[in-house]
Structure formats: structure tokens, C-alpha cells
Residue, then its C-alpha position, 0 to 999 in steps of 0.5 A: m202832282k201825286y203824293l203819298v201821305t202816311g198817317g193820313a188818317g190821323y189829325v194832322g195828316s187828315v187835315v193835310a191830305q184834304h188840302l193836297l186834294e183841294a190844291g188839285h193833287e192826286v193823294t194816296v193815304l197809307d195808314n195801319l189805322s192803330t191810331g187813325f180813323r177810317a173817317g179821317v180819310p178824305a173822300g177824294a183820296a185813295f186809301v191803303e190800310g197798311d204799315i209804313r214798314d211795308a211802304a215799298k209794296w205801294l210806293d212806285a216812281s208814279f209818286d212826286g213825293v211823300l208826306h210823312f205823318a205816320a208815328f206814335s206820338q204820346v210822350g207819356e207812353s213813350v217813357v214806359q214803352p219806348e221800344k214801341y217808339w224806336e221801333n215804329n217811329v224810327g224803324g218804320s221811317m228807316a224802311l220808308l226812306a228805303a222804299m223812296r230810295e228804291a222807287g226813285v221818289g225824291t221828296l219828303v215833308f216830315s212832321s217833326t216836333a218841338a219835343t226835339y229840343g226838350e226843355p229850351e235854355r231860352t225862348p222863342i225857340r229857334e232851330t239852332a237850339p240845342t236838341r235835348p229831347t226828354s223823352p223816347y218820342g222826342a228822341s225818336k223824332l230827333a233820330v229820324d231827322h238825322m236819318i233824313t240829313s244823312e240821306a239828303v246828303a248821300h242820295g240826294l233826297a230833297a226834304v223839309s222837316l217841320r217841327y210843330f209846337n201845339v197844334a189845335g182847331a179843326y178844318g171842316a170835318y177833319g179834326e182831333r180825335h185822340d184816344p186817350e186824349s192828352h191835348l189841352i184844348p180838347l181836354v177842356l172841351q170834353v169838360a164843356q160837353g159833360r164828358r169830364e168833370a173838370i180840367s186839371v191845372y198842372g202848377d200854378d206857381y210858374p214864372t208866367p203872368d198868371g202862374t200857369c204854363v204858356r204854349d204856342y198854339i197854331h191852327v192845323a189848317d195854318l200847319a197844312d198850309a206849311h206842308l204844301l209850301a214845303l213840297t215846293a221849297a224842298r231842294p235835292g241834296e238839302h234837308l231844311i228844318c222849320n219851326l211852325g208856331n205863331g211866336n206868342g203863347f197863351s197860358v193854361r188859364q187863358v185856354i180855359e177862359t177862352v173855352r168858357e167864352v166860346t162854349g158858354h159852359p162853366i169849366p171847373e178847374v182842379a189844381a194839381p201838382r206840376r208834372d215832371g219836364d214842363p217847361a214854363v214857356l214853350v214858344a216858337a220862333a218861325d222866322t225860318a218857315r216865313e223866310k224859306l217856305g213863304w209861310n204866314p199863319t193867318r189863323a192865330d186868334l185863339a178864340g177862333i181856334v177854340a171855335d173851330a175845335w168846338e164845332f168838330a168836337q160837337s160834330i164827333t158827338r152827334e156821330h155817336 
């Protein structure tokens, strides 16, 4: 099968592209490299440097489906530059859907997010939970989900949206290299590498066992497995939405302690005030993905996730 992977030079997109290649598929990566990296494009994939708003230039009937990762994803930035997120995430996705319709490509797997839910009323979070995003980033992703539902109903699109919780880890040569970095595990690893003096702990008085926020971490390779299963599960005229998570959470302090154990480095902590909009617990109920996709995460061990991320972080440092 032949697939277009938008945003395939980024973290999750590159890992999924590599998984597709290993499964014997033909892959074309479309990425403008605004946040992705040319080195992130797997060696076996064709690469087009371009914008998703111009997808019609490259998308034709020879493609069997599209996996759509191309988006800006910084929550804080989206608050101060909402127009950037509406134009790219929503406008770009609208153009991509039009290009798919024109080319007769009828299958889509969309990289959505738990940010569509906002602050949950209860955990674990199910797909039936109210969607009340607290940032333009989350709102932009929810808008695309609504667009996809309409496209499925009106034009028979076969679509699956996968709502990620906290993605972490690495897969061989493909891992997390955001700039700036905002995710906890790579930030703590930067402390272990001596690139950062200490890790800030934002709030230690939450109603959790150790007072710090609890999050659901999912290995990026488990996430990639779900995307390949979603391609098979997609049905014309249907838009399936699945949460992806391990169903259990780890606190900020548990993550820091695990990094200490894995790397053998001391990790100084600095207490900081709570951040606005940080819920105490965000954990996924992934029953739908298990039932509808046949998905079962096998890399749920936090130490293993951190070890893979640590190995990748060191390889990137050696490159420079």
C-alpha cells in the first residue's frame, strides 16, 4: 500500500513512517520542516518539502491513504499566537481534505490530542467526555475532528482520529527533538546531560499521592502500532475517535526519580508555582482502541520509556 505521511519529519510522524516502511508499505513524507527535521525522515521514504495547504500538488489516486501529523502543537504559543494555529492546523487540514477528495483518496488517520478534552470532570478520560479545550491548540485539533466527521458523513471518508495523551520514548534513530522543548521527560534528560541546571516542578500540593501532577505516558512505538491498526480499521462513512494511553499515570516526581535511576545522574529540582490549567490527573481510558483497533500497548514500563528516550538524547548530543 502507498501512504502520504504529512508532518513525517517530526517526532511521532517519523516513527510512524518508519513503522509503515517496516510493514512493507510505500511512504511519501510531506513536511515543510518548520518544526520537523530532515534527519527525521526515514531513509526508505520519499520526501517532499512542502506545505499541507499545497497537498493537491502531490496527492493523486495512487495513494491508498493519508496519515496526518502536520500541525503546530505548543499550547503556550497557541495562547499568544492563536491565528498561527487556526491558519495552519485548521486551514491546512481543510486544504488537505479537499486534496484527498479531489484525488479520490478515501482513508485518513488523524493525529489528534487529549487537549481536546480540556480539564476533565473525571478520570480516566473516555471518548464520551465533554470536549472543552482550554487552549487554541486543543480547539484547533477539535475543529479538525469536527471537519473530519462532516467529511465522513458527506463524502464517505474512512477516518480514525487518535487522541494522544503524553507520548514519550524513542524508536531507534527516531525520537523527540523539539525546539523549544516543553515535554517533561526530555527536559529532565537535559538536566542529566548537563544542558539544564535543574528541573522545575510546577506545584507540589495537588491531590495526588506525592502532591505532583499525574500523567499517562505512552511509548511512541506503541503509538505507531495504533496508527497502522487504524488504517485497517477505518470504514467508509465512519469517523472513529480513540484515546491512546496506558490507562495508568506517573507523577512528575516518579518521572524525575526514574530518570535518576536510568541515567545515574542527580537531577536537582526547583519548586515552582502551579501553572494555570494544569489538571491534577490526566489518564486515558483506551478501551475503544483495544476493542475497535485490536491495539494493546506493550511498552508501558516507565523505566523502559525513559531508557529509550535517554539513548536517543545521547545520540543527538553525539551528532553535535
